[in-house]
LUMVEXGU-698565 format. One record per atom (N, C-alpha, C): residue number from 0; atom name; z negated, x, y. Coordinates in pm, whole numbers. Layout:
! residues N
- baro_torba_Z_X_Y
- NUM_CA_Z_X_Y
...
This chain:
! residues 232
- baro_torba_Z_X_Y
- 0_N_-16518_13069_6963
- 0_CA_-16353_13161_6817
- 0_C_-16295_13042_6787
- 1_N_-16224_13025_6616
- 1_CA_-16272_12955_6490
- 1_C_-16156_12941_6381
- 2_N_-16155_12932_6282
- 2_CA_-16070_12911_6195
- 2_C_-16025_12728_6114
- 3_N_-15890_12714_6132
- 3_CA_-15903_12581_6100
- 3_C_-15782_12600_5982
- 4_N_-15855_12522_5866
- 4_CA_-15735_12509_5797
- 4_C_-15713_12358_5713
- 5_N_-15532_12326_5720
- 5_CA_-15576_12192_5688
- 5_C_-15421_12189_5727
- 6_N_-15453_12113_5580
- 6_CA_-15278_12101_5502
- 6_C_-15167_12237_5465
- 7_N_-15281_12367_5407
- 7_CA_-15240_12487_5380
- 7_C_-15203_12528_5517
- 8_N_-15203_12443_5570
- 8_CA_-15196_12499_5714
- 8_C_-15340_12598_5792
- 9_N_-15296_12755_5843
- 9_CA_-15428_12803_5897
- 9_C_-15419_12889_6044
- 10_N_-15453_12815_6147
- 10_CA_-15466_12815_6259
- 10_C_-15574_12876_6341
- 11_N_-15508_13030_6444
- 11_CA_-15691_13045_6454
- 11_C_-15704_12978_6641
- 12_N_-15807_12961_6690
- 12_CA_-15847_12840_6766
- 12_C_-15937_12972_6897
- 13_N_-15870_12978_6969
- 13_CA_-15951_13064_7099
- 13_C_-15888_12973_7268
- 14_N_-16054_12965_7263
- 14_CA_-16062_12844_7356
- 14_C_-16050_12750_7361
- 15_N_-16005_12686_7270
- 15_CA_-15962_12536_7260
- 15_C_-15851_12562_7286
- 16_N_-15733_12697_7280
- 16_CA_-15624_12663_7200
- 16_C_-15533_12741_7104
- 17_N_-15437_12658_7061
- 17_CA_-15395_12730_6952
- 17_C_-15329_12860_6944
- 18_N_-15396_12962_6910
- 18_CA_-15324_13101_6889
- 18_C_-15273_13185_6806
- 19_N_-15275_13098_6669
- 19_CA_-15218_13194_6558
- 19_C_-15188_13072_6458
- 20_N_-15106_13111_6380
- 20_CA_-15060_13001_6264
- 20_C_-14994_13011_6202
- 21_N_-15036_13042_6059
- 21_CA_-15040_13081_5899
- 21_C_-15014_12957_5776
- 22_N_-14898_12999_5691
- 22_CA_-14925_12907_5643
- 22_C_-14838_12965_5509
- 23_N_-14935_13052_5408
- 23_CA_-14902_13147_5364
- 23_C_-14752_13101_5220
- 24_N_-14683_13204_5244
- 24_CA_-14563_13201_5148
- 24_C_-14434_13110_5248
- 25_N_-14415_13024_5353
- 25_CA_-14321_13048_5458
- 25_C_-14319_13167_5617
- 26_N_-14211_13163_5648
- 26_CA_-14183_13267_5738
- 26_C_-14212_13146_5881
- 27_N_-14070_13105_5871
- 27_CA_-14038_13005_5998
- 27_C_-14170_12932_6006
- 28_N_-14233_12885_6123
- 28_CA_-14320_12847_6190
- 28_C_-14275_12692_6210
- 29_N_-14159_12702_6316
- 29_CA_-14087_12551_6291
- 29_C_-14150_12541_6512
- 30_N_-14208_12678_6537
- 30_CA_-14327_12656_6697
- 30_C_-14239_12743_6804
- 31_N_-14329_12764_6828
- 31_CA_-14359_12910_6932
- 31_C_-14288_13043_6899
- 32_N_-14406_13042_6826
- 32_CA_-14384_13195_6749
- 32_C_-14238_13286_6719
- 33_N_-14173_13186_6659
- 33_CA_-14020_13194_6609
- 33_C_-13955_13185_6765
- 34_N_-13927_13122_6818
- 34_CA_-13887_13143_6960
- 34_C_-13891_13292_6988
- 35_N_-14003_13347_7067
- 35_CA_-14052_13455_7076
- 35_C_-13988_13614_6998
- 36_N_-13974_13572_6857
- 36_CA_-13908_13657_6727
- 36_C_-13782_13650_6751
- 37_N_-13727_13553_6809
- 37_CA_-13612_13432_6789
- 37_C_-13515_13631_6901
- 38_N_-13513_13700_6992
- 38_CA_-13462_13781_7040
- 38_C_-13450_13889_6931
- 39_N_-13501_13925_6876
- 39_CA_-13508_14102_6781
- 39_C_-13331_14052_6736
- 40_N_-13356_13958_6691
- 40_CA_-13204_13927_6626
- 40_C_-13071_13920_6747
- 41_N_-13114_13956_6864
- 41_CA_-12973_14018_6958
- 41_C_-12933_14169_6941
- 42_N_-13033_14251_6875
- 42_CA_-13057_14344_6933
- 42_C_-12940_14415_6808
- 43_N_-12878_14532_6818
- 43_CA_-12732_14624_6746
- 43_C_-12816_14640_6649
- 44_N_-12757_14662_6519
- 44_CA_-12800_14678_6429
- 44_C_-12870_14842_6431
- 45_N_-12959_14861_6371
- 45_CA_-13025_15013_6346
- 45_C_-13174_15027_6279
- 46_N_-13126_15158_6198
- 46_CA_-13175_15190_6099
- 46_C_-13382_15158_6145
- 47_N_-13419_15187_6251
- 47_CA_-13540_15157_6246
- 47_C_-13587_15164_6416
- 48_N_-13622_15024_6433
- 48_CA_-13673_14939_6572
- 48_C_-13755_14997_6619
- 49_N_-13778_14957_6727
- 49_CA_-13946_14978_6790
- 49_C_-13980_14853_6837
- 50_N_-14073_14838_6824
- 50_CA_-14097_14679_6881
- 50_C_-14248_14612_6935
- 51_N_-14265_14619_7013
- 51_CA_-14380_14587_7079
- 51_C_-14445_14466_7095
- 52_N_-14607_14420_7099
- 52_CA_-14592_14323_7107
- 52_C_-14760_14299_7208
- 53_N_-14699_14287_7329
- 53_CA_-14824_14280_7458
- 53_C_-14887_14102_7386
- 54_N_-15094_14113_7305
- 54_CA_-15041_13999_7306
- 54_C_-15070_13948_7142
- 55_N_-15141_14076_7063
- 55_CA_-15090_14051_6921
- 55_C_-15181_13939_6892
- 56_N_-15280_13853_6892
- 56_CA_-15366_13754_6839
- 56_C_-15362_13759_6683
- 57_N_-15326_13652_6582
- 57_CA_-15368_13628_6456
- 57_C_-15266_13725_6376
- 58_N_-15140_13746_6455
- 58_CA_-15014_13818_6400
- 58_C_-14919_13707_6394
- 59_N_-14900_13593_6405
- 59_CA_-14800_13496_6402
- 59_C_-14667_13582_6435
- 60_N_-14603_13601_6565
- 60_CA_-14543_13674_6647
- 60_C_-14455_13848_6564
- 61_N_-14593_13885_6516
- 61_CA_-14649_14042_6395
- 61_C_-14512_13974_6260
- 62_N_-14535_13896_6201
- 62_CA_-14505_13814_6104
- 62_C_-14354_13780_6138
- 63_N_-14340_13715_6260
- 63_CA_-14206_13710_6177
- 63_C_-14062_13847_6232
- 64_N_-14184_13870_6292
- 64_CA_-14061_14075_6338
- 64_C_-14063_14150_6233
- 65_N_-14199_14117_6107
- 65_CA_-14126_14240_6009
- 65_C_-14033_14150_5945
- 66_N_-14067_14025_5907
- 66_CA_-13910_13999_5834
- 66_C_-13799_13915_5937
- 67_N_-13788_13980_6015
- 67_CA_-13637_13961_6091
- 67_C_-13648_14181_6132
- 68_N_-13715_14202_6088
- 68_CA_-13680_14353_6082
- 68_C_-13747_14467_6068
- 69_N_-13756_14442_5889
- 69_CA_-13817_14451_5764
- 69_C_-13884_14639_5772
- 70_N_-13790_14681_5896
- 70_CA_-13764_14903_5861
- 70_C_-13823_14889_5969
- 71_N_-13899_14802_6122
- 71_CA_-13895_14825_6195
- 71_C_-14051_14880_6228
- 72_N_-14106_14950_6332
- 72_CA_-14186_15032_6359
- 72_C_-14260_14915_6458
- 73_N_-14385_14808_6444
- 73_CA_-14436_14739_6467
- 73_C_-14581_14729_6574
- 74_N_-14584_14752_6699
- 74_CA_-14689_14812_6720
- 74_C_-14781_14731_6787
- 75_N_-14890_14661_6840
- 75_CA_-14935_14558_6868
- 75_C_-15050_14584_6954
- 76_N_-15057_14487_7080
- 76_CA_-15192_14584_7216
- 76_C_-15275_14434_7191
- 77_N_-15417_14399_7145
- 77_CA_-15488_14303_7194
- 77_C_-15632_14304_7217
- 78_N_-15687_14231_7321
- 78_CA_-15799_14320_7372
- 78_C_-15918_14290_7324
- 79_N_-15877_14136_7213
- 79_CA_-16013_14119_7131
- 79_C_-16018_14146_7002
- 80_N_-16192_14271_6966
- 80_CA_-16165_14305_6835
- 80_C_-16127_14181_6713
- 81_N_-16235_14087_6731
- 81_CA_-16267_13973_6650
- 81_C_-16192_13879_6663
- 82_N_-16057_13887_6750
- 82_CA_-15942_13833_6706
- 82_C_-15892_13925_6579
- 83_N_-15838_14046_6560
- 83_CA_-15777_14112_6538
- 83_C_-15858_14150_6381
- 84_N_-16019_14102_6389
- 84_CA_-16071_14143_6278
- 84_C_-16077_14001_6165
- 85_N_-16072_13840_6239
- 85_CA_-16000_13774_6136
- 85_C_-15881_13758_6169
- 86_N_-15813_13806_6183
- 86_CA_-15674_13824_6240
- 86_C_-15653_13883_6057
- 87_N_-15748_14016_6043
- 87_CA_-15752_14059_5896
- 87_C_-15822_14003_5838
- 88_N_-15905_13949_5813
- 88_CA_-15964_13855_5759
- 88_C_-15879_13769_5625
- 89_N_-15798_13634_5763
- 89_CA_-15780_13540_5693
- 89_C_-15604_13529_5737
- 90_N_-15546_13551_5809
- 90_CA_-15393_13591_5825
- 90_C_-15281_13698_5748
- 91_N_-15395_13822_5659
- 91_CA_-15291_13890_5580
- 91_C_-15226_14030_5699
- 92_N_-15298_14042_5799
- 92_CA_-15234_14083_5877
- 92_C_-15215_14221_5847
- 93_N_-15301_14292_5808
- 93_CA_-15322_14406_5738
- 93_C_-15168_14453_5681
- 94_N_-15087_14381_5594
- 94_CA_-15005_14352_5438
- 94_C_-14863_14320_5524
- 95_N_-14890_14351_5720
- 95_CA_-14775_14377_5787
- 95_C_-14732_14496_5853
- 96_N_-14827_14586_5795
- 96_CA_-14772_14710_5864
- 96_C_-14774_14723_6015
- 97_N_-14882_14708_6100
- 97_CA_-14840_14667_6206
- 97_C_-14960_14785_6258
- 98_N_-14870_14808_6375
- 98_CA_-14997_14943_6401
- 98_C_-15069_14955_6552
- 99_N_-15207_14863_6531
- 99_CA_-15318_14772_6628
- 99_C_-15333_14875_6763
- 100_N_-15353_14835_6832
- 100_CA_-15441_14887_6926
- 100_C_-15566_14793_7014
- 101_N_-15641_14835_6983
- 101_CA_-15747_14747_7071
- 101_C_-15733_14781_7199
- 102_N_-15681_14723_7297
- 102_CA_-15673_14769_7469
- 102_C_-15651_14606_7549
- 103_N_-15671_14597_7634
- 103_CA_-15601_14527_7769
- 103_C_-15452_14570_7796
- 104_N_-15419_14461_7758
- 104_CA_-15255_14500_7750
- 104_C_-15239_14507_7922
- 105_N_-15301_14453_8053
- 105_CA_-15254_14557_8177
- 105_C_-15262_14669_8162
- 106_N_-15367_14704_8143
- 106_CA_-15496_14910_8094
- 106_C_-15303_14938_8065
- 107_N_-15353_14925_7935
- 107_CA_-15254_14998_7822
- 107_C_-15119_15050_7890
- 108_N_-15052_14964_7893
- 108_CA_-14906_14966_8054
- 108_C_-14933_14989_8140
- 109_N_-15021_15033_8243
- 109_CA_-15063_15155_8281
- 109_C_-15106_15324_8348
- 110_N_-15209_15282_8207
- 110_CA_-15184_15427_8101
- 110_C_-15056_15492_8037
- 111_N_-14957_15372_8001
- 111_CA_-14808_15421_7959
- 111_C_-14750_15522_8075
- 112_N_-14728_15401_8218
- 112_CA_-14624_15433_8293
- 112_C_-14681_15576_8352
- 113_N_-14803_15576_8352
- 113_CA_-14862_15731_8413
- 113_C_-14875_15791_8370
- 114_N_-14817_15838_8213
- 114_CA_-14795_15951_8131
- 114_C_-14656_15991_8165
- 115_N_-14603_16136_8193
- 115_CA_-14517_16210_8227
- 115_C_-14390_16166_8120
- 116_N_-14310_16147_8187
- 116_CA_-14137_16071_8023
- 116_C_-14182_16086_7916
- 117_N_-14193_16251_7942
- 117_CA_-14125_16370_7763
- 117_C_-14338_16381_7699
- 118_N_-14391_16268_7711
- 118_CA_-14527_16240_7680
- 118_C_-14519_16200_7618
- 119_N_-14427_16009_7674
- 119_CA_-14505_15877_7616
- 119_C_-14437_15822_7503
- 120_N_-14302_15887_7394
- 120_CA_-14281_15879_7268
- 120_C_-14113_15812_7343
- 121_N_-14125_15770_7197
- 121_CA_-13985_15668_7203
- 121_C_-13980_15569_7231
- 122_N_-13876_15517_7315
- 122_CA_-13873_15344_7341
- 122_C_-13855_15284_7293
- 123_N_-13923_15181_7288
- 123_CA_-13891_15028_7246
- 123_C_-13766_14929_7284
- 124_N_-13731_14894_7158
- 124_CA_-13600_14809_7117
- 124_C_-13647_14648_7172
- 125_N_-13760_14660_7172
- 125_CA_-13786_14525_7286
- 125_C_-13960_14518_7245
- 126_N_-13972_14458_7391
- 126_CA_-14145_14392_7424
- 126_C_-14127_14274_7454
- 127_N_-14261_14199_7319
- 127_CA_-14268_14048_7323
- 127_C_-14390_14027_7357
- 128_N_-14402_13987_7481
- 128_CA_-14507_13963_7578
- 128_C_-14582_13836_7572
- 129_N_-14724_13798_7498
- 129_CA_-14716_13596_7463
- 129_C_-14906_13643_7501
- 130_N_-14903_13705_7653
- 130_CA_-15053_13684_7695
- 130_C_-15092_13587_7795
- 131_N_-15173_13524_7799
- 131_CA_-15241_13440_7845
- 131_C_-15407_13440_7893
- 132_N_-15460_13373_7937
- 132_CA_-15570_13376_7959
- 132_C_-15624_13265_8048
- 133_N_-15769_13218_8040
- 133_CA_-15744_13022_8071
- 133_C_-15816_12948_7945
- 134_N_-15867_12806_7943
- 134_CA_-15896_12791_7853
- 134_C_-15866_12672_7777
- 135_N_-15777_12591_7697
- 135_CA_-15741_12434_7671
- 135_C_-15569_12410_7779
- 136_N_-15616_12349_7856
- 136_CA_-15499_12314_7918
- 136_C_-15507_12404_8066
- 137_N_-15578_12487_8057
- 137_CA_-15561_12570_8195
- 137_C_-15502_12693_8172
- 138_N_-15479_12723_8013
- 138_CA_-15402_12817_7983
- 138_C_-15283_12858_8130
- 139_N_-15276_13006_8117
- 139_CA_-15160_13037_8255
- 139_C_-15195_13254_8185
- 140_N_-15040_13264_8290
- 140_CA_-15032_13383_8264
- 140_C_-15186_13434_8352
- 141_N_-15213_13562_8321
- 141_CA_-15289_13669_8479
- 141_C_-15240_13667_8538
- 142_N_-15244_13740_8698
- 142_CA_-15221_13760_8802
- 142_C_-15075_13890_8847
- 143_N_-15128_13948_8694
- 143_CA_-15065_14101_8721
- 143_C_-14904_14063_8604
- 144_N_-14909_13940_8558
- 144_CA_-14752_13917_8493
- 144_C_-14684_13810_8613
- 145_N_-14588_13803_8652
- 145_CA_-14478_13896_8572
- 145_C_-14510_14045_8674
- 146_N_-14525_14053_8763
- 146_CA_-14578_14134_8837
- 146_C_-14691_14287_8843
- 147_N_-14767_14393_8830
- 147_CA_-14609_14485_8803
- 147_C_-14583_14442_8626
- 148_N_-14702_14374_8591
- 148_CA_-14680_14397_8433
- 148_C_-14501_14420_8371
- 149_N_-14403_14352_8420
- 149_CA_-14292_14305_8385
- 149_C_-14218_14446_8384
- 150_N_-14181_14537_8470
- 150_CA_-14188_14637_8566
- 150_C_-14236_14793_8447
- 151_N_-14316_14732_8412
- 151_CA_-14402_14874_8421
- 151_C_-14309_14899_8218
- 152_N_-14364_14758_8146
- 152_CA_-14256_14709_8048
- 152_C_-14126_14756_8064
- 153_N_-13996_14728_8164
- 153_CA_-13882_14767_8186
- 153_C_-13865_14891_8149
- 154_N_-14004_15012_8238
- 154_CA_-13998_15130_8175
- 154_C_-14002_15172_8053
- 155_N_-14035_15109_7897
- 155_CA_-14046_15166_7841
- 155_C_-13989_15088_7719
- 156_N_-13874_15062_7757
- 156_CA_-13724_15014_7720
- 156_C_-13662_15078_7714
- 157_N_-13599_15091_7524
- 157_CA_-13496_15191_7518
- 157_C_-13336_15151_7597
- 158_N_-13238_15221_7620
- 158_CA_-13111_15117_7687
- 158_C_-13035_15053_7561
- 159_N_-13040_14938_7657
- 159_CA_-13011_14769_7580
- 159_C_-13114_14723_7511
- 160_N_-13275_14797_7586
- 160_CA_-13392_14652_7483
- 160_C_-13395_14546_7613
- 161_N_-13467_14450_7496
- 161_CA_-13555_14316_7541
- 161_C_-13623_14300_7615
- 162_N_-13719_14228_7722
- 162_CA_-13852_14173_7724
- 162_C_-13842_14059_7746
- 163_N_-13932_13991_7639
- 163_CA_-13935_13836_7623
- 163_C_-14103_13858_7692
- 164_N_-14107_13736_7709
- 164_CA_-14212_13664_7794
- 164_C_-14184_13534_7717
- 165_N_-14386_13464_7696
- 165_CA_-14402_13301_7673
- 165_C_-14466_13263_7799
- 166_N_-14422_13238_7835
- 166_CA_-14428_13139_7971
- 166_C_-14491_12963_7957
- 167_N_-14538_12921_8050
- 167_CA_-14564_12765_8022
- 167_C_-14539_12801_8192
- 168_N_-14651_12679_8321
- 168_CA_-14573_12648_8482
- 168_C_-14490_12735_8526
- 169_N_-14529_12845_8499
- 169_CA_-14537_13021_8564
- 169_C_-14408_13058_8535
- 170_N_-14260_12933_8420
- 170_CA_-14149_13000_8356
- 170_C_-14109_12991_8535
- 171_N_-14106_12947_8610
- 171_CA_-13961_12950_8719
- 171_C_-14013_13100_8782
- 172_N_-14163_13129_8783
- 172_CA_-14126_13272_8871
- 172_C_-14091_13415_8803
- 173_N_-14144_13365_8688
- 173_CA_-14114_13442_8579
- 173_C_-13955_13489_8558
- 174_N_-13905_13424_8550
- 174_CA_-13760_13429_8498
- 174_C_-13743_13482_8626
- 175_N_-13747_13383_8789
- 175_CA_-13707_13556_8883
- 175_C_-13730_13665_8907
- 176_N_-13823_13689_8833
- 176_CA_-13871_13856_8823
- 176_C_-13777_13874_8719
- 177_N_-13780_13826_8615
- 177_CA_-13663_13870_8543
- 177_C_-13551_13926_8530
- 178_N_-13500_13859_8649
- 178_CA_-13337_13841_8713
- 178_C_-13325_13993_8718
- 179_N_-13452_14017_8830
- 179_CA_-13412_14190_8956
- 179_C_-13430_14252_8865
- 180_N_-13414_14234_8756
- 180_CA_-13481_14381_8668
- 180_C_-13384_14366_8509
- 181_N_-13273_14286_8524
- 181_CA_-13184_14216_8397
- 181_C_-13065_14217_8476
- 182_N_-12992_14217_8355
- 182_CA_-12831_14188_8338
- 182_C_-12829_14015_8335
- 183_N_-12928_14002_8220
- 183_CA_-12926_13841_8176
- 183_C_-13048_13818_8196
- 184_N_-13114_13616_8159
- 184_CA_-13172_13613_8129
- 184_C_-13189_13489_8058
- 185_N_-13220_13487_7955
- 185_CA_-13199_13307_7899
- 185_C_-13339_13283_7817
- 186_N_-13350_13148_7851
- 186_CA_-13470_13034_7813
- 186_C_-13480_12935_7723
- 187_N_-13548_12972_7626
- 187_CA_-13532_12931_7460
- 187_C_-13702_12795_7448
- 188_N_-13618_12704_7464
- 188_CA_-13773_12586_7467
- 188_C_-13798_12514_7310
- 189_N_-13889_12451_7308
- 189_CA_-13928_12468_7189
- 189_C_-13962_12323_7155
- 190_N_-13894_12238_7066
- 190_CA_-13963_12050_7095
- 190_C_-14071_12080_7085
- 191_N_-14128_11983_7150
- 191_CA_-14322_11916_7154
- 191_C_-14355_12022_7197
- 192_N_-14303_12146_7277
- 192_CA_-14404_12211_7369
- 192_C_-14414_12242_7487
- 193_N_-14480_12247_7582
- 193_CA_-14375_12254_7710
- 193_C_-14369_12431_7738
- 194_N_-14360_12492_7669
- 194_CA_-14385_12658_7672
- 194_C_-14171_12728_7659
- 195_N_-14167_12795_7769
- 195_CA_-14043_12888_7801
- 195_C_-14065_12988_7747
- 196_N_-13961_13016_7681
- 196_CA_-13952_13178_7602
- 196_C_-13870_13248_7706
- 197_N_-13895_13361_7765
- 197_CA_-13792_13425_7861
- 197_C_-13723_13489_7743
- 198_N_-13609_13530_7771
- 198_CA_-13518_13706_7750
- 198_C_-13463_13757_7804
- 199_N_-13472_13838_7854
- 199_CA_-13437_13961_7984
- 199_C_-13339_14078_7880
- 200_N_-13225_14119_7917
- 200_CA_-13195_14163_7908
- 200_C_-13071_14248_7983
- 201_N_-12937_14309_7931
- 201_CA_-12807_14384_8010
- 201_C_-12705_14265_8013
- 202_N_-12626_14218_8062
- 202_CA_-12521_14158_8054
- 202_C_-12448_14162_7922
- 203_N_-12414_14046_7968
- 203_CA_-12378_13942_7816
- 203_C_-12463_13881_7692
- 204_N_-12605_13912_7731
- 204_CA_-12642_13810_7668
- 204_C_-12639_13701_7709
- 205_N_-12621_13603_7587
- 205_CA_-12669_13460_7627
- 205_C_-12735_13356_7508
- 206_N_-12723_13207_7592
- 206_CA_-12782_13119_7572
- 206_C_-12709_13127_7366
- 207_N_-12592_13098_7421
- 207_CA_-12528_13030_7304
- 207_C_-12484_13126_7198
- 208_N_-12458_13290_7256
- 208_CA_-12491_13364_7095
- 208_C_-12615_13429_7037
- 209_N_-12746_13345_7130
- 209_CA_-12875_13428_7085
- 209_C_-12907_13289_7017
- 210_N_-12821_13159_7025
- 210_CA_-12840_13104_6945
- 210_C_-12708_13086_6787
- 211_N_-12649_13145_6826
- 211_CA_-12581_13138_6681
- 211_C_-12621_13268_6606
- 212_N_-12643_13375_6647
- 212_CA_-12786_13482_6533
- 212_C_-12902_13344_6490
- 213_N_-12948_13356_6568
- 213_CA_-13103_13226_6473
- 213_C_-13018_13144_6409
- 214_N_-12836_13113_6374
- 214_CA_-12823_13066_6317
- 214_C_-12773_13049_6179
- 215_N_-12688_13231_6187
- 215_CA_-12709_13249_6109
- 215_C_-12837_13340_5997
- 216_N_-12929_13328_6083
- 216_CA_-13032_13416_6065
- 216_C_-13116_13354_5878
- 217_N_-13130_13372_5784
- 217_CA_-13191_13316_5653
- 217_C_-13384_13288_5716
- 218_N_-13387_13348_5833
- 218_CA_-13577_13320_5803
- 218_C_-13636_13230_5959
- 219_N_-13519_13236_6053
- 219_CA_-13515_13145_6095
- 219_C_-13429_13018_6144
- 220_N_-13349_13011_6114
- 220_CA_-13210_12936_6083
- 220_C_-13300_12786_6095
- 221_N_-13425_12743_5973
- 221_CA_-13482_12611_5979
- 221_C_-13580_12554_6114
- 222_N_-13570_12638_6160
- 222_CA_-13618_12653_6341
- 222_C_-13530_12558_6383
- 223_N_-13388_12624_6409
- 223_CA_-13330_12621_6531
- 223_C_-13243_12470_6528
- 224_N_-13319_12340_6441
- 224_CA_-13283_12216_6487
- 224_C_-13430_12136_6626
- 225_N_-13514_12267_6626
- 225_CA_-13649_12195_6745
- 225_C_-13612_12327_6855
- 226_N_-13527_12434_6893
- 226_CA_-13550_12514_6992
- 226_C_-13407_12498_7070
- 227_N_-13429_12478_7185
- 227_CA_-13333_12509_7335
- 227_C_-13258_12609_7337
- 228_N_-13146_12715_7368
- 228_CA_-13144_12839_7436
- 228_C_-13046_12732_7566
- 229_N_-13094_12816_7657
- 229_CA_-13069_12836_7820
- 229_C_-12976_12923_7890
- 230_N_-12914_13004_7927
- 230_CA_-12924_13094_7994
- 230_C_-12929_13056_8177
- 231_N_-12976_13160_8230
- 231_CA_-13049_13106_8325
- 231_C_-13010_13187_8404
């Protein structure tokens, strides 16, 4: 695990994987983290949204989420305490006002759904899942994603809420599972990246509609040329 600084850009590298990105003074990254946060723009206006990030890392998604939803309550679940330490020291994580849960995302989800509904607290408007295992070119989803993790996450969503999953080669399998529990699924592709960011929500969600929201966003519009939206 290391921090790389080059040309005003700071990155967190974990197991030889590009895990987090930070360029002081800029919000849009023009890469994958913009695509993961972009679905927040599809949520209806609300005074205070609740956003859950599974796989917080250095806070790249959280930084975009905070910019898109300044009043939101954001919670991030991260397995590795050293990642959180580095995020606080080098990526200004504490300035984002994120509630950090040091936990295995799988066990955290299991604990939440095992509680009676009355004890779970308010539901989330968006759950952004960015969990991978492996090293270098062998990075992939763990075998508990999409199931049972996505079904558990769906039970924690508020009505009309969104589930977002950052995927690689497993995108077809994950999209198929998402379609079983949601009315619509959209894929966001990022130029020069193999990732497919999948967005699941109720009927009415479309790639064209989400693209239009991004185009109108002062935060993410700079990234629009490298994003491709498709209704699956």
